[in-house]
C-alpha positions in Angstrom: 2.0 -17.0 -11.2 3.5 -13.5 -11.3 5.0 -11.8 -8.2 4.5 -8.1 -7.7 6.4 -5.9 -5.3 5.0 -2.6 -4.1 6.1 0.1 -1.6 3.9 0.4 1.5 3.9 3.4 3.8 2.7 2.9 7.4 1.9 5.9 9.5 0.6 6.2 13.1 -2.4 8.5 13.5 -3.4 10.8 16.4 -5.5 8.0 17.9 -2.6 5.5 17.9 -3.9 3.4 15.0 -1.7 2.4 12.1 -2.6 3.5 8.6 -1.1 1.5 5.7 -1.1 2.8 2.2 0.2 1.5 -1.1 0.8 4.7 -3.1 1.2 2.9 -6.5 -2.4 1.5 -6.3 -4.8 4.4 -6.0 -7.3 3.9 -3.2 -5.5 0.9 -1.7 -5.2 1.5 2.0 -6.2 0.0 5.3 -5.6 0.4 9.1 -4.9 -1.7 12.1 -4.4 -1.5 15.8 -0.7 -2.5 15.5 2.0 -1.9 12.8 2.0 -5.7 12.1 -1.7 -5.9 11.8 -1.7 -3.0 9.3 1.0 -4.6 7.3 -0.9 -7.9 7.1 -4.1 -6.1 6.1 -2.4 -4.1 3.4 -1.0 -7.2 1.9 -4.5 -8.6 1.6 -5.8 -5.3 0.2 -3.0 -5.2 -2.4 -3.8 -8.8 -3.4 -7.5 -8.0 -3.8 -6.7 -4.8 -5.7 -4.5 -6.6 -8.2 -6.9 -9.5 -8.7 -9.7 -7.0 -9.5 -7.4 -5.1 -11.9 -6.4 -8.3 -13.7 -10.1 -9.5 -13.9 -11.1 -6.1 -15.4 -8.1 -6.3 -17.9 -6.7 -3.1 -16.4 -2.9 -2.5 -16.4 -0.8 -2.9 -13.3 1.7 -0.1 -13.2 5.3 -0.7 -12.3 6.9 1.5 -9.6 9.8 3.5 -11.0 11.5 4.5 -7.8 11.1 5.6 -4.2 12.8 8.7 -2.7 12.7 10.5 0.5 12.6 14.3 0.4 14.1 16.4 3.1 12.4 19.8 3.5 13.8 22.4 5.9 11.4 25.0 7.3 
């Protein structure tokens, strides 16, 4: 069984909830009450997303890299 690795971004919103997004998989995101809950939920969301793509014979794109950008205002 293949193993995939994806970058996940977790942000805290103005209501104190944690939003988890997998940028490489368009539309793959979730939220939770804690950072840990959001991380667990995004893992499930990524798995379901990949299973659907494989079932539909759609490609799974490979991440090329991750960078942080510093912008001064």
